[in-house]
C-alpha positions as CSV (number, residue, x, y, z in Angstrom):
1,M,101.4,75.2,107.6
2,T,102.8,78.4,106.1
3,P,101.3,81.5,107.7
4,P,99.4,83.9,105.3
5,S,101.3,86.9,104.1
6,V,99.9,90.4,104.1
7,L,101.5,93.3,102.2
8,F,100.5,96.9,103.1
9,V,101.2,99.4,100.4
10,C,101.1,103.2,100.3
11,V,102.9,105.7,98.2
12,H,105.8,106.6,100.6
13,N,105.8,103.5,102.9
14,A,106.4,105.9,105.7
15,G,103.2,106.3,107.6
16,R,100.0,104.4,107.0
17,S,101.5,101.2,105.7
18,Q,104.2,101.3,108.5
19,M,101.6,101.8,111.2
20,A,99.5,98.9,109.8
21,A,102.5,96.6,109.6
22,G,103.4,97.5,113.2
23,F,99.9,96.7,114.4
24,L,99.7,93.4,112.5
25,S,103.1,92.3,113.7
26,H,102.2,93.3,117.3
27,L,98.8,91.7,117.3
28,A,99.4,88.5,115.2
29,G,103.1,87.8,115.9
30,D,104.4,85.1,113.7
31,R,100.9,83.9,112.7
32,I,101.0,86.2,109.8
33,E,103.9,87.2,107.6
34,V,103.9,91.1,107.5
35,R,105.3,93.1,104.7
36,S,105.1,96.8,103.7
37,A,106.2,98.7,100.6
38,G,105.7,101.9,98.7
39,S,105.3,102.9,95.1
40,A,107.6,105.9,95.7
41,P,109.3,105.3,99.1
42,A,110.4,108.2,101.3
43,A,113.9,108.3,102.8
44,T,112.7,107.8,106.3
45,I,109.6,106.9,108.4
46,N,107.2,109.6,109.3
47,S,108.2,110.9,112.7
48,A,104.6,111.7,113.7
49,A,103.6,108.0,112.9
50,V,106.6,106.8,114.9
51,E,105.5,109.0,117.9
52,A,101.8,108.0,117.7
53,M,102.7,104.3,117.7
54,A,105.2,104.7,120.5
55,E,102.5,106.2,122.6
56,I,100.7,102.9,122.6
57,G,103.8,100.8,123.1
58,I,104.6,99.8,119.4
59,D,108.0,100.7,118.2
60,I,108.3,101.2,114.4
61,S,111.3,103.5,114.6
62,G,113.7,100.8,113.2
63,Q,111.7,100.3,110.1
64,S,112.6,101.8,106.7
65,P,110.6,102.5,103.6
66,N,110.8,99.7,100.9
67,I,110.2,99.9,97.2
68,L,107.1,98.0,95.9
69,T,108.1,95.2,93.5
70,P,105.8,92.9,91.5
71,D,107.4,89.9,93.2
72,T,106.4,91.1,96.6
73,V,102.9,91.6,95.4
74,E,102.6,88.3,93.6
75,S,104.0,86.3,96.6
76,S,101.5,87.9,99.0
77,D,98.2,86.4,100.0
78,V,96.5,89.7,100.8
79,V,97.5,93.1,99.5
80,I,96.1,96.2,101.4
81,T,96.5,99.4,99.4
82,M,96.3,102.8,101.1
83,G,96.4,105.3,98.3
84,C,99.0,103.8,95.9
85,G,96.5,104.2,93.0
86,D,97.2,102.4,89.8
87,T,100.9,101.7,90.5
88,C,100.0,98.5,92.5
89,P,100.3,95.6,90.1
90,V,97.4,93.0,90.1
91,F,97.9,89.3,90.0
92,P,95.4,86.4,89.9
93,G,95.0,84.6,93.2
94,V,96.1,87.6,95.3
95,R,93.3,89.2,97.4
96,Y,93.2,93.0,97.3
97,R,91.6,95.4,99.8
98,D,91.7,99.2,99.5
99,W,91.7,101.1,102.8
100,A,90.8,104.8,102.2
101,L,92.8,106.5,105.0
102,D,94.0,110.1,105.4
103,D,97.7,110.5,104.6
104,P,99.7,111.4,107.7
105,A,102.4,113.1,105.6
106,G,103.1,116.6,106.9
107,K,100.7,116.3,109.8
108,G,101.5,116.5,113.5
109,V,100.9,113.6,116.0
110,D,97.5,115.0,117.1
111,A,96.3,114.6,113.5
112,V,97.9,111.2,113.1
113,R,96.3,109.6,116.2
114,P,92.9,109.1,114.6
115,I,94.5,107.7,111.5
116,R,96.4,105.2,113.8
117,D,93.2,104.3,115.6
118,E,91.4,103.6,112.4
119,I,94.3,101.4,111.1
120,K,94.2,99.4,114.4
121,A,90.5,98.7,113.9
122,R,91.0,97.6,110.4
123,V,93.9,95.4,111.2
124,E,91.9,93.7,114.0
125,A,89.1,93.1,111.5
126,L,91.7,91.7,109.0
127,I,93.0,89.2,111.6
128,T,89.4,88.1,112.2
129,E,88.8,87.8,108.4
130,L,91.9,85.7,108.0
131,A,90.7,83.4,110.9
132,I,93.9,83.7,112.7
133,P,93.5,82.4,116.3
């Protein structure tokens, strides 16, 4: 059986979506295909997000922002948006969730930790929702 695919989308694909992808990869392993993208990707990953994740043993430093494409959305089972607004295309058969989260852009690691922790809780609930053992 093919594992479900989850796409995390935010504007810059440098903070929230990268932390969410890092958590899902760490917690679900290969039981879920993890993707992330942005409607206007940054050049690099947010350094405060990298530091906040490293504090809890998850390394996202090797990731890079990706451009959101209709094909990536259409081929995903679940799309989690985090502030991409109307730029995320909608396709029949794809489940969508919008996670209202603060944007870590321009914030230090102290401000990013609560965002990280909220993302972790939501990812854990998502794994339960998808009934991944």
